[in-house]
C-alpha positions in Angstrom: 46.1 -21.5 36.5 45.8 -22.3 32.8 45.7 -19.3 30.5 44.3 -19.7 27.0 46.3 -18.1 24.2 44.5 -17.9 20.9 46.2 -19.7 18.0 47.9 -17.8 15.2 45.1 -18.9 12.8 42.4 -17.6 15.1 44.2 -14.3 15.8 44.7 -13.7 12.1 41.0 -14.0 11.5 40.3 -11.3 14.2 42.9 -9.0 12.8 41.4 -9.4 9.3 38.1 -8.3 10.7 39.6 -5.1 12.1 41.6 -4.4 8.9 38.4 -4.2 6.9 37.6 -7.8 6.0 34.2 -7.5 7.6 31.4 -5.4 6.2 30.6 -2.0 7.6 27.1 -1.1 8.8 25.3 1.9 7.3 25.0 3.5 10.8 28.6 3.3 11.7 32.1 3.7 10.4 33.5 0.6 12.2 32.8 -3.1 12.2 29.4 -4.3 13.2 29.6 -4.7 17.0 28.0 -8.2 17.0 30.4 -9.4 14.3 33.3 -7.9 16.1 32.4 -9.5 19.4 31.7 -12.9 17.8 35.1 -12.8 16.0 36.9 -12.1 19.3 35.0 -14.6 21.4 35.3 -17.4 18.7 39.1 -16.8 18.3 39.8 -18.9 21.3 39.0 -22.1 19.3 40.1 -22.7 15.7 37.1 -24.8 14.7 34.6 -22.3 16.1 36.5 -19.4 14.6 36.5 -21.0 11.2 32.8 -21.9 11.4 31.7 -18.3 12.2 34.1 -16.8 9.6 32.7 -19.0 6.9 29.2 -17.8 7.9 30.3 -14.2 7.8 29.7 -14.2 11.6 25.9 -14.7 11.2 24.4 -16.2 14.4 23.0 -19.7 14.7 21.5 -19.4 18.2 20.6 -15.8 19.0 18.9 -14.6 15.8 15.2 -14.0 15.4 15.0 -17.1 13.1 17.0 -19.4 15.5 14.3 -20.2 18.0 13.8 -23.8 17.0 17.5 -24.5 17.1 18.0 -22.7 20.4 15.1 -24.5 22.0 16.4 -27.9 20.8 19.8 -27.1 22.5 18.3 -25.9 25.8 16.0 -28.9 25.9 18.9 -31.4 25.3 21.2 -29.7 27.8 18.4 -29.6 30.5 18.1 -33.4 30.2 21.8 -34.2 30.3 21.4 -35.6 33.8 19.3 -38.5 32.3 22.5 -39.6 30.6 24.7 -39.2 33.7 26.5 -36.3 32.1 28.0 -33.3 34.0 25.2 -30.7 33.6 27.3 -27.9 35.1 29.8 -28.3 32.2 27.1 -27.0 29.8 24.9 -25.1 32.4 21.7 -24.6 30.4 20.3 -22.3 33.0 23.2 -19.9 32.8 23.1 -19.9 29.1 19.3 -19.2 29.1 19.8 -16.4 31.6 22.6 -14.9 29.5 20.4 -15.0 26.4 17.5 -13.3 28.3 19.6 -10.7 29.9 21.7 -9.7 26.9 21.4 -6.0 26.5 24.0 -5.1 23.9 25.2 -6.7 20.7 28.4 -7.6 22.5 26.4 -9.5 25.1 24.5 -11.3 22.5 27.6 -12.2 20.6 29.4 -13.6 23.7 26.4 -15.8 24.6 26.2 -16.9 21.0 29.7 -18.3 21.1 29.2 -19.7 24.6 26.2 -21.7 23.3 28.3 -23.1 20.5 31.0 -24.2 22.9 28.4 -25.8 25.2 26.9 -27.5 22.1 30.3 -29.0 21.2 31.0 -30.1 24.7 27.6 -31.8 25.0 27.8 -33.5 21.6 31.3 -34.8 22.4 30.3 -36.1 25.8 27.1 -37.8 24.7 28.6 -39.4 21.7 32.1 -40.4 22.9 32.1 -40.1 26.7 33.1 -37.5 29.2 36.5 -39.1 30.1 39.6 -40.4 28.3 39.7 -44.0 29.5 43.5 -44.5 29.1 44.1 -41.6 31.4 42.0 -43.4 34.1 43.6 -46.9 33.9 46.3 -48.1 31.4 44.4 -51.4 31.1 41.5 -49.6 29.2 43.1 -49.4 25.8 39.9 -48.8 23.9 39.8 -46.7 20.8 37.0 -44.2 21.3 34.4 -43.2 18.7 35.0 -39.7 17.6 32.6 -37.1 16.3 34.6 -34.4 14.5 33.7 -30.9 15.7 33.3 -29.9 12.0 30.6 -32.5 11.6 28.8 -31.3 14.7 28.9 -27.7 13.6 27.7 -28.7 10.1 24.6 -30.2 11.8 23.7 -26.7 13.0 23.1 -25.7 9.4 21.1 -28.9 8.7 17.4 -29.7 9.3 16.0 -31.1 12.6 18.6 -30.4 15.2 16.6 -32.1 18.0 16.5 -35.4 16.1 20.2 -35.1 15.3 21.1 -34.6 18.9 18.9 -37.5 20.0 20.7 -39.7 17.6 24.1 -39.1 19.1 23.5 -41.4 22.2 24.5 -45.0 21.9 21.8 -47.1 20.2 22.6 -50.3 22.0 19.5 -51.5 24.0 21.6 -51.7 27.1 22.0 -47.9 27.2 18.3 -47.3 27.4 17.9 -49.9 30.1 20.7 -48.2 32.1 19.0 -44.8 31.8 15.8 -46.4 33.1 17.7 -48.0 35.9 19.3 -44.6 36.8 15.8 -43.1 37.2 14.6 -45.9 39.3 17.6 -45.7 41.6 17.2 -41.9 41.9 13.7 -42.5 43.2 14.9 -45.2 45.6 17.6 -43.0 47.0 15.1 -40.1 47.4 12.7 -42.2 49.4 15.3 -43.6 51.8 16.7 -46.7 50.1 15.8 -50.3 50.4 15.3 -50.3 54.1 17.3 -51.8 57.0 20.2 -54.0 56.1 20.3 -57.7 57.1 22.7 -57.8 60.1 24.7 -60.8 61.4 25.9 -63.8 59.6 24.3 -66.0 56.9 20.8 -67.3 56.9 19.5 -70.7 55.8 16.1 -72.0 54.8 14.1 -72.9 57.8 15.3 -69.9 59.9 12.8 -67.6 61.5 12.7 -64.3 63.3 13.6 -60.6 62.9 16.6 -61.2 60.6 14.4 -63.2 58.2 11.9 -60.3 58.3 14.7 -57.9 57.4 15.8 -60.2 54.6 12.2 -60.5 53.4 11.6 -56.7 53.5 14.8 -55.9 51.6 14.0 -58.5 48.9 10.5 -57.0 48.5 11.7 -53.4 48.2 14.3 -54.5 45.6 11.6 -56.2 43.6 12.7 -59.9 44.0 9.8 -60.9 46.2 6.1 -60.3 46.2 4.7 -58.7 49.4 4.3 -61.3 52.2 3.8 -61.4 56.0 6.0 -64.5 56.6 8.6 -64.5 59.3 10.0 -67.8 58.1 12.7 -68.5 55.5 10.2 -70.4 53.3 10.3 -71.5 49.7 9.1 -68.1 48.5 12.1 -66.5 50.1 14.4 -69.3 48.8 13.2 -68.5 45.2 13.6 -64.8 45.7 17.2 -65.2 47.0 18.0 -67.4 44.0 16.7 -64.7 41.6 18.8 -62.1 43.5 21.9 -64.4 43.4 21.5 -64.9 39.6 21.4 -61.1 39.1 24.6 -60.7 41.1 26.5 -63.5 39.4 26.4 -65.7 42.5 25.8 -69.4 42.7 21.9 -69.6 42.9 21.7 -71.9 45.9 18.9 -70.0 47.6 21.0 -69.7 50.8 21.6 -66.2 52.1 25.3 -66.8 52.8 27.8 -64.0 53.7 28.6 -63.3 50.0 24.9 -63.0 49.2 24.3 -60.7 52.2 27.2 -58.5 51.2 25.6 -57.9 47.9 22.1 -57.6 49.4 23.3 -54.9 51.8 25.0 -52.9 49.1 23.3 -49.5 49.2 21.5 -48.0 46.2 24.1 -45.2 46.1 26.8 -47.8 45.2 24.5 -49.3 42.5 24.0 -45.8 41.1 27.8 -45.4 40.8 27.9 -48.6 38.8 25.1 -47.3 36.6 26.8 -44.0 35.9 30.0 -45.7 35.1 28.2 -48.2 32.8 26.6 -45.3 30.9 30.0 -43.8 30.3 31.4 -47.2 29.2 28.5 -47.6 26.8 29.5 -44.2 25.3 33.0 -45.5 24.8 31.5 -48.3 22.9 29.2 -46.2 20.7 30.3 -48.1 17.6 28.9 -50.6 15.2 29.6 -53.8 17.2 28.8 -56.3 14.4 25.6 -58.2 13.7 27.6 -61.2 14.9 30.2 -60.5 17.6 31.9 -62.0 20.6 31.2 -60.3 23.9 33.6 -61.0 26.8 32.5 -59.2 30.0 35.4 -59.6 32.3 33.5 -58.9 35.5 30.9 -61.6 34.6 33.7 -64.2 33.7 31.8 -65.1 30.5 32.3 -65.2 26.7 29.2 -65.0 24.5 28.4 -65.1 20.8 25.8 -62.5 19.9 23.8 -62.7 16.7 21.5 -59.8 15.8 21.3 -58.7 19.4 20.5 -62.3 20.7 22.8 -64.5 22.7 23.4 -67.7 20.7 26.3 -69.2 22.7 27.7 -68.7 26.2 30.5 -70.2 28.2 32.3 -69.6 31.5 35.7 -67.9 31.3 38.8 -67.3 33.4 40.4 -63.9 33.1 43.7 -62.3 34.2 44.7 -62.1 37.8 44.2 -58.9 39.7 47.8 -58.0 39.9 50.5 -56.1 38.0 50.4 -56.5 34.2 48.3 -59.7 34.4 44.9 -57.9 34.4 43.1 -58.5 31.1 43.0 -55.2 29.1 39.8 -53.8 27.5 39.7 -53.3 23.8 37.9 -54.3 20.6 39.3 -56.2 17.6 38.4 -58.9 15.1 38.8 -62.7 15.4 40.5 -63.9 12.2 41.3 -67.6 12.8 41.7 -70.4 15.3 44.7 -72.6 15.9 44.1 -76.3 16.6 46.8 -78.2 18.5 48.6 -75.0 19.3 52.2 -74.6 20.6 52.6 -72.2 23.5 55.2 -69.6 23.1 55.8 -68.6 26.7 55.6 -64.8 27.2 59.0 -63.4 28.0 57.7 -61.9 31.3 56.7 -65.4 32.4 60.0 -66.9 31.1 62.2 -64.5 33.0 60.1 -63.9 36.1 58.8 -67.4 36.8 60.9 -70.0 35.0 64.4 -68.5 34.9 64.7 -68.6 38.7 63.7 -72.2 38.7 66.2 -73.1 35.9 69.0 -71.5 37.9 68.2 -73.9 40.8 67.5 -76.9 38.6 68.3 -76.9 34.8 65.8 -79.7 34.3 62.9 -77.7 35.9 59.8 -77.2 33.7 60.8 -80.1 31.6 57.6 -79.9 29.6 58.9 -76.7 28.0 61.6 -76.5 25.2 64.4 -73.9 25.3 64.8 -72.2 21.9 67.2 -69.7 20.5 66.4 -66.5 18.6 65.9 -68.5 15.4 63.4 -70.9 17.0 65.9 -73.8 17.2 65.7 -76.1 20.2 68.8 -75.8 22.5 70.0 -78.6 24.7 69.6 -77.4 28.4 72.8 -79.2 29.4 74.8 -76.7 27.3 73.3 -73.6 29.0 74.7 -72.1 32.2 71.5 -70.5 33.5 73.4 -68.9 36.4 75.0 -66.5 33.9 71.8 -64.8 33.0 69.4 -62.3 34.4 65.9 -61.3 33.2 67.5 -58.5 31.2 70.0 -60.6 29.2 68.5 -64.1 29.0 68.9 -64.8 25.2 66.4 -67.7 25.0 62.7 -68.3 24.7 60.6 -71.2 25.9 58.0 -73.1 24.0 55.6 -75.9 24.8 54.7 -78.2 21.8 51.2 -79.3 21.1 49.9 -81.8 23.6 46.9 -82.6 25.9 48.7 -80.8 28.7 49.6 -77.7 26.7 48.9 -74.5 28.7 46.7 -73.4 25.8 44.8 -76.7 25.7 43.9 -77.9 22.2 42.7 -74.7 20.5 43.2 -71.0 20.7 41.2 -68.2 19.0 43.2 -65.4 17.5 42.4 -61.7 17.1 46.0 -60.5 16.6 46.8 -57.5 18.9 49.8 -55.8 20.5 48.9 -57.1 23.9 49.0 -60.8 22.8 45.6 -61.5 24.2 43.5 -64.3 22.9 40.8 -66.9 23.9 41.9 -70.4 24.5 41.3 -73.9 25.9 43.1 -75.0 29.1 43.9 -78.3 30.7 43.0 -76.8 34.1 39.3 -77.3 34.2 38.6 -77.0 37.9 38.9 -73.2 38.0 35.7 -72.9 36.0 33.8 -74.1 39.1 34.9 -71.0 41.1 32.6 -68.1 41.5 35.5 -65.6 41.0 37.6 -66.6 38.1 40.6 -64.3 37.8 43.6 -66.7 37.6 45.3 -66.3 34.2 48.2 -64.2 33.0 45.9 -62.0 31.0 44.4 -64.2 28.3 40.9 -65.6 28.5 40.4 -69.3 29.1 37.1 -70.9 27.9 35.2 -73.7 29.7 33.7 -75.0 26.4 36.3 -74.2 23.7 35.2 -77.0 21.3 31.6 -75.9 21.4 32.8 -72.3 20.9 34.7 -73.4 17.8 31.7 -75.3 16.4 29.5 -72.3 16.8 32.0 -70.1 14.9 32.5 -72.6 12.1 28.8 -73.3 11.7 28.6 -70.2 9.5 31.1 -71.6 7.0 30.7 -75.4 7.2 27.9 -77.9 6.9 29.8 -80.1 9.4 31.6 -77.7 11.8 32.3 -80.4 14.3 33.7 -82.7 11.6 35.9 -79.9 10.2 37.3 -79.1 13.7 37.8 -82.8 14.6 39.7 -83.5 11.4 42.3 -80.8 12.3 42.3 -82.0 16.0 42.9 -85.6 15.1 45.9 -84.7 13.0 47.8 -83.8 16.2 49.6 -81.2 14.2 49.4 -77.5 14.7 46.8 -76.2 12.2 45.2 -72.8 11.6 41.5 -72.6 10.5 40.6 -69.3 9.0 37.3 -67.7 9.6 35.7 -66.8 6.2 34.2 -63.7 7.9 36.1 -62.0 10.7 34.1 -61.7 13.9 34.4 -58.6 16.0 35.5 -59.2 19.6 34.8 -56.9 22.4 36.6 -57.3 25.7 34.5 -55.2 28.1 34.1 -54.5 31.8 30.6 -53.8 33.0 29.7 -54.1 36.7 26.1 -53.1 35.8 24.3 -54.4 32.8 20.8 -55.6 31.8 20.0 -59.2 31.1 18.0 -60.4 28.1 14.8 -59.3 29.8 16.0 -55.9 30.7 16.5 -56.6 34.4 19.7 -55.1 35.9 22.6 -57.3 36.9 25.5 -56.2 39.0 29.0 -57.6 39.4 32.0 -56.9 41.6 34.7 -54.4 40.5 37.4 -57.0 40.5 40.2 -54.7 39.1 39.0 -51.5 40.8 38.6 -49.8 37.4 35.1 -48.7 38.0 36.0 -47.0 41.2 38.6 -44.9 39.5 36.2 -44.1 36.6 33.5 -43.0 39.1 35.9 -40.7 40.9 36.9 -39.2 37.6 33.3 -38.7 36.7 32.6 -36.9 40.0 35.6 -34.7 39.4 34.3 -33.9 35.9 31.0 -32.7 37.5 28.7 -35.7 37.3 26.3 -35.6 40.2 26.6 -38.8 42.5 22.8 -39.2 42.4 22.6 -38.7 38.7 20.9 -35.3 39.1 22.2 -31.9 38.8 24.2 -31.0 41.9 
């Protein structure tokens, strides 16, 4: 069991109170009992202790003049479930009961401090998220927005607390859509879900019978099909299946194949889990994202350019494999430049794990790559005894010069980061035709890299294609700087609204959302989004 020990700073504040630093009341020869109890209760947390000491231990919640502030807090805490937050962490009902049942000044003081702690917990969770993502998965390396406790406490002495609390939640439109979707799913779950699942294998247009009826009814209850009495897999159902497939990131062929039925049969409770995780992820991204920014949703296998909240460019993407250290991490950064006709410096992990074993068997293996020493000088392979080396002591690196067959293709887009992740072209185009596109070593490959470059350069050139082609035609490695850096957000949302506010769902390819959801439940978030 964890036992809290007040800090030296907090204890010295309490001792000062008993040594006469606090004023005496006219009716007693000792410290005011409310002041005394507040000082003791607040001593457990330096920030809170300092806050009350600066106020001479005057209340902010429990005084006669504090009703508006108190009501604003209780109202916000009572609606924490709407955000998918752990209501029991703040427990508005217990706080209200404690306030109503306070009989002594000591009782009032203790509930006073409890309310301040609940306020700080709530403001932190709503603004920055309930969880620390890096503790859930090492691939989530996002820097969280932080609301200093001092700033939150200062808001208590400001004006409209209700408005200030409402302004803590993410302002991205997706957050409001997710909250609305949570309410809708809560109602679906309460009324028995979406009906019977569609059993058996896939269904094709032209089919008829009870399985088509089950498909029809489920599409109707999910909102993809108007009510109809048909028992046939007709054009109405084909179009409804297509709409459903688009919302799940599936190829919209209109055929209810096994992959489509798997998604169709997913229960609303699982979709609720995705919504609750997405709300938490939005809180981790409660930052200024940039009027123009690049949005790479790993689960959607897409890279988009967003301008003032509107998508102005989109391309398919390939992301890291779902294994070991090849999963693409999640973080935000700024794109600074692009490199045309890039060389590929092979990551050491690939050099030693994949190529060194081949070179031991055949020194001429991977002939498209050059062997270079620590100073970047090309080394003749015939002078190297590869059998002498292991992954730990191999002293060389490998590099591929610019070419049409270069692993990075003909352009890469750089936002320098410690994980050496970037966006780039690729000579392997066939992978973009796959539905699931997790094949890289971690970097993000783009299906339309040239068009992506033109879209970025259009802000700084009257002839973006000409500027890019001039560098490309030189066949020399060249960097083109972006006059204005562009924020890049590598994200992982399995639930998100489309441009029209309709919810889309994707598969949890890396299993990250499952871990986040388990951690949210452990933190006290109710699985149906309501107070448990």
